[in-house]
VOVEXVEX-459937 format. One line per 2 residues: number of its first residue (from 0); for each residue x, y, z of N, C-alpha, C. Coordinates in pm, 1 decimal. Atoms other than C-alpha are relative to their C-alpha. Last residue first. Layout:
# residues N
NUM = X Y Z X Y Z X Y Z | ... $
# end
This chain:
# residues 206
205 = 17.4 -138.3 -44.5 -3430.7 -1608.0 2804.9 -73.6 5.2 132.7 | -102.4 -35.4 -98.6 -3298.3 -1960.6 2756.5 -17.4 140.9 55.5 $
203 = 61.1 -11.5 -131.7 -3602.5 -2105.7 2581.9 98.9 32.2 110.1 | -31.9 119.3 -79.9 -3408.1 -2229.4 2278.5 -52.5 9.0 143.1 $
201 = 32.2 122.0 75.3 -3567.5 -1982.3 2035.8 18.2 -124.5 85.8 | 146.6 14.6 1.8 -3560.8 -1700.4 2292.8 -39.7 -130.0 -69.7 $
199 = 42.3 35.5 -135.7 -3190.7 -1748.2 2361.4 -150.6 -19.9 7.8 | -35.5 139.5 -25.7 -3119.7 -1753.9 1988.8 -45.8 -44.6 138.3 $
197 = 87.9 83.6 82.7 -3309.7 -1429.4 1932.6 27.1 -147.2 25.7 | 133.9 0.6 -59.9 -3133.2 -1261.8 2226.2 -99.0 -86.2 -78.5 $
195 = 11.4 84.8 -118.5 -2796.6 -1381.7 2086.9 -138.8 5.2 65.3 | 91.4 112.3 24.7 -2833.4 -1234.7 1737.9 -30.4 -80.0 125.7 $
193 = 130.4 -56.0 35.2 -2684.0 -894.2 1827.4 -103.7 -110.0 -21.1 | 55.5 -59.2 -122.8 -2400.2 -1071.9 2006.8 -137.9 59.9 -27.2 $
191 = 48.4 108.5 -85.8 -2348.5 -1287.6 1697.0 -58.7 55.2 129.3 | 120.1 60.0 58.1 -2329.1 -983.3 1470.4 -57.8 -109.4 87.5 $
189 = 111.6 -92.7 -18.7 -2087.1 -796.1 1696.2 -130.5 -59.9 -52.0 | 31.3 -6.4 -142.0 -1856.3 -1096.3 1714.8 -118.6 91.6 27.2 $
187 = 72.6 122.9 -31.9 -1875.7 -1147.6 1339.2 -39.0 -2.1 148.1 | 132.3 -5.7 61.0 -1785.1 -783.7 1272.2 -82.6 -123.0 36.7 $
185 = 26.0 40.6 138.3 -1490.2 -812.7 1506.0 -145.1 16.5 -42.3 | -6.8 -106.5 99.8 -1405.9 -608.0 1812.1 -60.7 -38.2 -134.9 $
183 = 62.4 -122.3 -49.4 -1500.9 -825.7 2110.9 -11.8 105.1 -109.9 | 142.6 26.0 -15.4 -1432.0 -1154.6 1934.7 -75.2 122.8 50.7 $
181 = 62.5 7.3 132.6 -1098.0 -1017.4 1820.3 -150.2 -21.6 11.9 | 7.5 -134.8 57.2 -998.6 -909.8 2169.8 -71.8 -2.2 -134.6 $
179 = 95.9 -78.1 -79.1 -1086.4 -1248.5 2322.0 -17.2 140.3 -58.7 | 135.2 46.4 31.5 -911.4 -1441.0 2045.5 -104.7 84.2 71.9 $
177 = 28.7 128.8 -63.1 -601.9 -1226.5 2094.3 -140.7 -41.9 -40.8 | 83.1 0.2 -119.6 -546.1 -950.9 1841.8 -9.0 -140.6 59.1 $
175 = -86.0 -22.2 -116.9 -253.1 -933.2 1599.7 -79.1 -1.0 130.5 | -77.3 122.3 -26.4 -452.7 -1092.2 1315.3 96.7 14.6 116.9 $
173 = 90.6 98.2 -56.9 -710.4 -809.9 1326.7 75.2 -127.4 38.5 | 86.7 66.0 96.9 -425.4 -568.3 1268.5 -91.8 -98.1 72.4 $
171 = -30.0 140.4 27.1 -294.1 -345.0 1541.8 -93.3 -54.8 -107.1 | -133.1 6.8 59.3 -272.6 28.8 1606.2 44.5 -142.1 -29.8 $
169 = -82.9 93.6 -75.5 -570.6 -4.5 1840.8 143.0 -3.6 -49.7 | 2.5 -43.2 -140.7 -760.7 304.2 1723.4 79.7 -93.9 90.4 $
167 = -82.4 -116.8 -34.3 -645.3 234.1 1367.7 2.0 35.5 148.8 | 98.4 -74.2 -78.4 -783.7 -122.1 1337.7 73.1 121.4 56.4 $
165 = -43.5 -75.2 -117.8 -561.3 -251.3 1059.3 -119.0 66.8 67.0 | 110.1 -86.2 -42.8 -677.3 -519.0 815.3 37.1 65.1 132.3 $
163 = -19.3 -131.7 63.0 -369.9 -664.6 643.4 -113.3 95.8 34.0 | -136.1 -53.5 -17.3 -325.9 -976.3 862.0 23.6 136.9 -63.8 $
161 = -35.5 -51.3 -133.0 -706.2 -1027.5 897.0 141.0 60.0 8.9 | -68.8 -128.2 16.8 -778.0 -1062.7 523.1 50.1 58.1 132.1 $
159 = 52.0 -93.3 99.4 -868.7 -1430.6 542.4 86.6 124.4 -11.3 | 6.7 61.0 132.0 -756.6 -1590.9 866.2 -53.3 104.1 -97.5 $
157 = 115.3 -38.0 79.4 -664.7 -1498.2 1219.9 1.4 -73.4 -131.8 | 121.2 52.5 -64.8 -400.8 -1513.1 1486.9 -122.8 44.6 -77.9 $
155 = 25.2 137.5 43.8 -79.5 -1480.3 1284.3 -129.8 -56.2 55.9 | 77.8 85.1 -87.6 0.5 -1112.0 1301.3 -30.2 -135.7 -60.5 $
153 = -38.9 1.2 -140.5 112.2 -847.1 1056.0 -92.7 -90.5 79.4 | 74.0 99.6 -76.3 110.6 -847.8 677.0 54.4 -5.1 143.1 $
151 = -83.3 95.4 -74.4 249.5 -521.7 544.2 -86.9 -97.9 76.9 | -73.2 87.4 92.8 51.7 -342.2 273.2 80.0 -108.2 70.2 $
149 = -141.7 -35.8 4.3 -213.4 -189.4 497.9 73.2 -101.7 -87.7 | -89.4 102.3 53.1 -592.4 -193.4 461.4 143.4 53.4 -0.6 $
147 = -62.6 -34.0 127.5 -808.1 24.4 683.3 98.0 -110.2 -39.3 | -146.2 2.2 -5.0 -1051.2 -14.4 969.2 58.9 48.7 -130.0 $
145 = -69.0 -95.8 86.9 -1419.2 -25.9 1057.7 151.2 -10.0 16.7 | -125.4 -42.0 -62.6 -1586.5 -335.0 1205.9 76.0 88.3 -98.4 $
143 = -93.3 -72.2 87.4 -1952.9 -398.2 1121.8 123.2 38.7 80.9 | -112.9 -61.6 -68.8 -2204.3 -643.7 1269.3 95.3 63.1 -100.0 $
141 = -113.7 -48.7 77.9 -2549.5 -751.1 1157.9 109.0 56.5 89.5 | -75.3 -94.2 -83.0 -2847.2 -951.8 1281.6 127.5 36.4 -76.2 $
139 = -130.4 -51.0 40.9 -3115.4 -1140.5 1090.4 60.5 90.9 107.2 | -32.6 -118.8 -78.5 -3415.1 -1364.1 1164.6 143.7 41.2 -31.8 $
137 = -141.8 -16.3 -33.4 -3548.1 -1608.1 907.6 18.5 130.8 76.0 | -75.5 -95.7 80.4 -3922.7 -1667.7 920.3 145.0 5.2 45.9 $
135 = 8.2 -138.7 -47.0 -4062.4 -1983.6 1078.0 82.8 89.6 -91.7 | 136.0 -52.4 1.1 -4147.8 -2339.9 980.6 -14.9 143.1 44.2 $
133 = 98.7 70.6 81.8 -3814.3 -2486.7 1083.1 -139.1 62.1 11.6 | 72.5 95.1 -85.1 -3601.2 -2212.1 1241.3 -101.7 -71.8 -87.9 $
131 = 114.6 65.6 61.3 -3341.6 -2019.6 1040.9 -56.6 -104.1 95.8 | 43.4 111.5 -84.3 -3103.4 -1771.2 1196.2 -129.0 -56.1 -58.6 $
129 = 136.9 43.6 28.4 -2913.1 -1540.5 960.9 -31.6 -121.4 86.0 | 35.9 128.4 -59.0 -2605.5 -1349.0 1076.3 -144.8 -29.3 -34.4 $
127 = 142.7 13.7 -27.2 -2480.3 -1066.9 855.7 -25.0 -142.4 47.8 | 53.7 135.1 -16.1 -2113.4 -977.6 871.4 -149.9 9.2 24.1 $
125 = 142.3 9.6 -31.2 -1931.9 -669.4 749.5 -38.6 -146.2 14.3 | 52.3 135.8 3.7 -1558.0 -596.8 759.1 -148.2 7.2 35.8 $
123 = 75.8 56.0 -111.0 -1473.4 -239.3 682.2 -29.6 -146.3 -26.8 | 71.1 124.0 29.4 -1232.2 -42.5 470.4 -81.2 -42.8 121.1 $
121 = 102.3 28.0 -100.4 -1037.6 279.6 444.6 -85.3 -119.1 -42.8 | 93.2 94.0 62.7 -737.2 258.0 214.4 -103.4 -41.0 104.1 $
119 = 1.6 136.0 -55.9 -564.9 568.5 342.7 -101.8 -86.8 -70.9 | 17.1 44.5 -137.8 -425.2 640.3 92.6 -81.6 102.3 79.1 $
117 = -30.1 -92.3 -109.8 -467.1 713.0 -277.7 -28.8 -60.0 136.8 | 121.8 -70.3 -43.0 -462.1 418.1 -522.9 33.1 87.8 121.1 $
115 = 14.9 -128.0 67.4 -128.8 331.1 -681.0 -123.3 78.3 38.6 | -126.1 -68.2 31.7 -145.9 -35.3 -582.5 -26.1 127.9 -78.7 $
113 = -6.9 -126.4 -73.9 -493.0 -121.1 -452.5 125.0 81.0 -34.5 | 105.4 -88.9 48.3 -561.3 -389.0 -713.5 -0.3 135.7 70.4 $
111 = -29.6 -34.1 139.4 -228.1 -556.8 -643.9 -101.9 100.6 -52.8 | -105.1 -102.5 -3.7 -299.5 -537.2 -270.1 43.1 39.8 -140.7 $
109 = 58.6 -125.4 -46.1 -627.3 -721.8 -322.7 103.8 111.2 -2.3 | 79.0 -53.0 111.9 -455.0 -989.3 -530.5 -66.0 132.9 37.9 $
107 = -93.2 -52.5 100.2 -192.6 -1042.7 -260.3 -76.0 63.6 -116.4 | -58.3 -123.1 -55.2 -459.4 -1079.0 8.1 92.8 65.3 -102.1 $
105 = 103.2 -103.6 4.5 -649.5 -1325.7 -210.6 51.8 131.3 58.3 | 20.4 -41.2 139.3 -338.1 -1533.2 -275.0 -100.4 113.9 -8.0 $
103 = -115.4 -83.3 35.8 -256.9 -1540.2 97.9 -11.4 50.0 -143.6 | 19.3 -131.0 -62.5 -609.1 -1665.8 174.3 113.6 94.6 -38.7 $
101 = -8.0 1.3 -145.4 -545.8 -1945.3 -75.1 -32.8 139.0 54.8 | -76.2 -105.1 -68.3 -655.6 -1964.2 -438.4 -6.5 -16.3 151.4 $
99 = -51.7 57.1 -124.0 -779.4 -2294.3 -579.0 79.8 98.0 82.4 | 81.2 113.0 -47.7 -809.4 -2142.0 -924.7 62.0 -58.7 126.8 $
97 = -61.5 132.7 1.7 -613.2 -1816.1 -941.6 -98.3 -107.3 45.9 | -1.8 46.5 137.9 -761.7 -1480.6 -1044.8 49.6 -143.6 -9.9 $
95 = -132.1 31.8 52.6 -857.5 -1401.4 -689.6 -14.1 -44.2 -144.1 | -62.4 -116.3 65.0 -1148.3 -1282.2 -477.6 142.0 -32.1 -40.8 $
93 = -33.3 52.8 133.8 -1352.5 -1594.5 -402.1 76.9 103.8 -80.9 | -56.3 134.9 -13.7 -1393.6 -1549.4 -25.5 43.9 -59.1 -133.1 $
91 = -121.7 0.2 -81.3 -1435.1 -1172.9 -60.3 65.5 -137.2 7.9 | -90.8 98.2 59.2 -1685.1 -1199.6 -346.9 129.5 -15.4 79.8 $
89 = 62.2 132.4 -0.2 -1973.6 -1032.5 -166.7 94.1 -109.1 -48.8 | 141.1 11.2 -35.2 -1753.2 -731.2 -98.1 -50.5 -142.9 5.2 $
87 = 59.7 114.9 68.9 -1419.0 -744.3 -282.4 -143.8 -30.3 38.5 | -50.3 136.0 25.5 -1472.9 -460.3 -349.0 94.5 -40.2 114.1 $
85 = 59.1 96.6 -91.5 -1650.7 -158.2 -199.4 39.5 -143.7 -26.8 | 143.9 13.4 16.1 -1586.0 72.6 -493.6 -65.8 -103.7 88.3 $
83 = 28.2 85.6 116.4 -1211.6 25.3 -515.5 -148.4 -36.4 -4.7 | -65.3 -57.6 117.3 -1122.2 320.8 -290.3 -17.6 -85.8 -125.2 $
81 = 66.6 -114.2 62.7 -1381.0 218.1 -31.9 60.6 42.0 -133.2 | -105.5 -101.1 5.0 -1259.5 -131.8 54.5 -51.1 117.1 -83.2 $
79 = 31.0 -106.5 94.9 -1540.5 -366.1 162.4 108.5 106.8 8.8 | -78.3 -122.3 -15.1 -1445.7 -694.9 325.6 -39.9 99.2 -107.9 $
77 = -99.1 -38.2 98.9 -1683.2 -984.1 360.7 64.8 132.4 33.2 | -80.9 -113.5 -42.0 -1940.1 -1172.5 556.6 101.7 32.5 -107.5 $
75 = -71.6 -38.6 120.4 -2218.5 -1418.4 515.5 72.5 128.2 34.7 | -42.9 -138.2 15.8 -2333.1 -1597.0 824.3 55.6 19.3 -139.9 $
73 = -90.1 -18.2 113.9 -2540.6 -1901.3 891.3 45.2 144.5 -1.6 | -62.0 -132.1 3.2 -2703.6 -2013.1 1215.2 97.5 2.6 -117.0 $
71 = -128.0 -22.5 68.3 -2937.4 -2307.7 1173.8 43.0 144.6 16.3 | -25.3 -144.0 -2.9 -3218.7 -2449.6 1385.5 140.3 21.8 -55.0 $
69 = -58.3 -63.1 -118.6 -3248.7 -2808.6 1273.9 -9.1 152.6 -7.3 | 105.9 -23.3 -97.3 -3478.1 -2991.0 1030.5 47.7 68.0 126.4 $
67 = -21.7 67.2 -129.0 -3168.1 -3122.1 854.7 -116.0 10.2 97.4 | -71.6 127.0 12.3 -3189.0 -3048.0 481.5 4.6 -77.9 130.9 $
65 = 80.0 92.1 80.6 -3458.2 -2780.0 502.1 65.6 -137.5 -8.5 | 116.3 37.6 -80.0 -3271.3 -2611.8 786.5 -86.6 -100.1 -75.4 $
63 = -44.3 96.2 -100.4 -2949.9 -2625.0 584.1 -114.1 -41.2 93.7 | -33.8 126.8 65.6 -3113.6 -2463.2 281.8 41.0 -105.4 101.9 $
61 = 122.2 70.8 38.3 -3281.2 -2193.5 493.8 30.7 -135.9 -61.1 | 72.7 41.2 -119.9 -2956.9 -2086.6 662.5 -122.6 -82.8 -36.1 $
59 = -70.7 110.0 -66.3 -2755.4 -2085.3 342.6 -79.3 -51.1 119.5 | 3.4 116.3 89.1 -3007.2 -1878.4 147.0 65.7 -120.5 66.5 $
57 = 133.2 59.2 -6.9 -3051.0 -1640.3 440.7 -12.7 -124.2 -86.8 | 10.5 67.2 -129.8 -2677.8 -1576.9 467.5 -134.4 -70.2 12.9 $
55 = -84.1 120.2 2.4 -2662.4 -1505.8 94.1 -7.5 -76.6 131.9 | 61.0 99.6 87.3 -2958.0 -1267.5 106.0 80.2 -129.2 -1.2 $
53 = 119.5 54.0 -64.2 -2821.9 -1085.6 409.3 -64.7 -107.8 -86.3 | -42.6 94.3 -102.8 -2475.0 -1043.9 257.0 -121.9 -66.0 64.8 $
51 = -42.7 -65.7 -123.4 -2637.3 -884.3 -46.2 47.8 -107.2 96.6 | -61.0 -128.8 35.6 -2718.8 -964.9 -407.7 40.1 79.1 123.9 $
49 = 64.5 -122.6 -45.4 -2791.1 -1331.8 -346.6 77.0 124.7 -39.2 | 45.5 -77.8 116.0 -2657.5 -1615.7 -559.8 -68.3 129.8 39.0 $
47 = 18.9 -132.6 -59.0 -2451.1 -1785.4 -289.5 -34.8 97.7 -112.5 | -45.1 -106.3 89.9 -2501.4 -2136.0 -425.7 -32.9 135.7 61.4 $
45 = 108.1 -94.2 27.3 -2538.7 -2373.9 -134.0 54.3 112.1 -87.8 | -52.9 -131.2 34.6 -2303.3 -2670.0 -134.6 -116.7 89.9 -39.3 $
43 = 83.6 -77.4 91.7 -2396.2 -2990.1 37.7 62.5 136.2 -22.2 | -78.9 -58.4 108.4 -2212.0 -3266.5 217.1 -94.3 68.9 -97.6 $
41 = 82.5 -67.2 99.4 -2367.3 -3350.3 553.2 89.0 67.7 -103.3 | -19.8 73.1 124.6 -2173.5 -3605.1 756.5 -78.4 59.2 -115.5 $
39 = 122.0 74.7 29.7 -2324.9 -3451.9 1068.8 14.1 -84.9 -125.0 | 22.5 90.9 -111.9 -1983.7 -3344.5 1198.3 -125.8 -84.5 -20.1 $
37 = -96.1 109.1 6.0 -1906.3 -3198.7 856.8 -21.8 -102.2 109.5 | 39.5 95.0 105.4 -2225.6 -2992.8 855.7 92.6 -120.7 -6.9 $
35 = -32.1 -49.5 133.7 -2124.9 -2839.8 1190.4 -48.9 -100.0 -104.2 | -49.1 98.8 95.6 -2271.9 -2894.8 1537.2 28.6 67.2 -133.5 $
33 = -38.7 -63.1 126.3 -2328.5 -2681.4 1844.5 60.1 -104.6 -91.0 | -108.4 68.6 70.0 -2517.1 -2850.2 2127.8 26.3 68.6 -133.1 $
31 = 28.5 15.9 142.5 -2724.9 -2607.7 2335.1 121.5 -63.8 -67.4 | 84.0 116.0 25.1 -2704.9 -2657.8 2712.1 -36.6 -23.1 -144.4 $
29 = -17.7 113.2 -90.8 -2576.5 -2309.6 2784.3 -98.0 -111.9 -33.5 | 120.0 81.1 21.4 -2590.4 -2079.9 2484.1 10.4 -129.4 81.1 $
27 = 106.0 -37.2 -92.7 -2331.2 -1839.5 2628.4 -128.2 -79.0 -17.2 | -18.8 75.2 -123.9 -2049.6 -2022.0 2450.0 -109.5 30.5 102.5 $
25 = 128.5 57.8 -38.6 -2184.1 -1888.6 2120.6 7.3 -76.6 132.3 | 100.4 -105.1 -13.6 -1894.7 -1650.9 2054.9 -133.1 -52.8 52.3 $
23 = -35.9 -88.2 -111.1 -1628.2 -1913.2 2121.6 -110.7 102.3 26.5 | 11.2 79.5 -123.1 -1798.7 -2172.9 1901.7 33.3 85.9 122.1 $
21 = 140.8 11.4 -35.3 -1847.0 -1905.2 1634.9 -19.3 -83.8 126.3 | 53.2 -125.6 -50.3 -1479.9 -1810.4 1630.6 -143.8 -16.1 48.7 $
19 = -66.6 -32.8 -125.6 -1354.1 -2167.1 1600.6 -58.9 126.4 61.1 | 52.3 91.6 -100.7 -1611.5 -2255.0 1334.5 60.0 31.8 137.0 $
17 = 133.4 -44.3 -39.1 -1521.0 -1944.4 1136.6 -57.6 -88.5 110.6 | -11.9 -127.5 -69.2 -1151.4 -2028.7 1134.1 -134.5 50.6 49.2 $
15 = -53.0 17.8 -136.2 -1213.1 -2395.3 1052.3 9.2 129.6 79.4 | -121.8 -79.0 -4.6 -1441.9 -2315.1 754.7 56.2 -4.8 143.0 $
13 = -107.6 92.9 -35.1 -1696.4 -2599.6 766.6 134.4 72.3 0.9 | -129.8 -18.8 65.2 -1990.7 -2363.8 777.0 93.1 -112.6 42.1 $
11 = -2.3 35.7 142.0 -2360.9 -2362.5 861.8 131.3 37.0 -68.8 | -79.8 -111.5 51.6 -2338.5 -2372.3 1239.4 30.4 -31.7 -146.3 $
9 = -94.3 28.6 108.2 -2618.0 -2614.9 1327.0 67.8 128.5 -44.4 | -14.6 -108.8 96.1 -2779.5 -2552.8 1664.0 105.8 -36.9 -102.1 $
7 = -110.8 21.6 92.3 -2910.5 -2832.5 1886.0 -0.8 111.9 -103.7 | -102.8 -101.0 -25.5 -3128.1 -2805.5 2194.7 123.8 -27.7 -86.7 $
5 = -130.2 62.2 23.6 -3425.3 -2998.9 2060.3 109.5 103.9 10.0 | -30.6 91.4 -109.9 -3730.0 -2841.7 2226.2 137.6 -64.0 -17.1 $
3 = -47.3 129.1 48.5 -3746.2 -2540.9 1996.7 38.5 -88.2 118.8 | -116.7 49.3 -72.6 -3951.8 -2237.9 2090.7 30.6 -142.2 -44.1 $
1 = 11.1 130.0 -64.9 -4182.0 -2079.2 1836.7 129.5 -38.2 71.4 | -105.6 91.0 46.7 -4161.0 -1707.4 1772.9 -10.5 -133.0 74.7 $
# end
């Protein structure tokens, strides 16, 4: 794997919640500047046409590397609920019947689709991290967090489906965790930790 002299990593998202989490999770990359597309004035939309989280993450990572020449970290993640066949899955961020839907709209729509289905509503968050380096193959890492969906929204420290995603062994939702706890438990936290050795090697930090 080639090492990169320019110590800059593009986080391929402008989602404020994801950016916050990823900056916290990547704090161990000493001396590496973390930038977002918005900070670079880069306006592009990558069609997530893949058939898996890995394919979608790879599409985003490669597209941003081609556009900027930078090392790029992209993730694709989602919620899989067993009783409805793993939905919303790849469509977690677009799971609603309403144009311009909010996170609250998507949570409400999920609960509508779960109404009457047998409990418990076991589910998991999955995240795949893709790291793209100019002129090199994409490297992948994955994280999974098991839990279940509840009807009552609890907690304010999170986004997406966090307020209705219960971690049974803690008795708390993802949105009731502190940043430190969430980063330790979450699918994205696990994925980034799994990707960290690759990033350290790329930037010569190992």
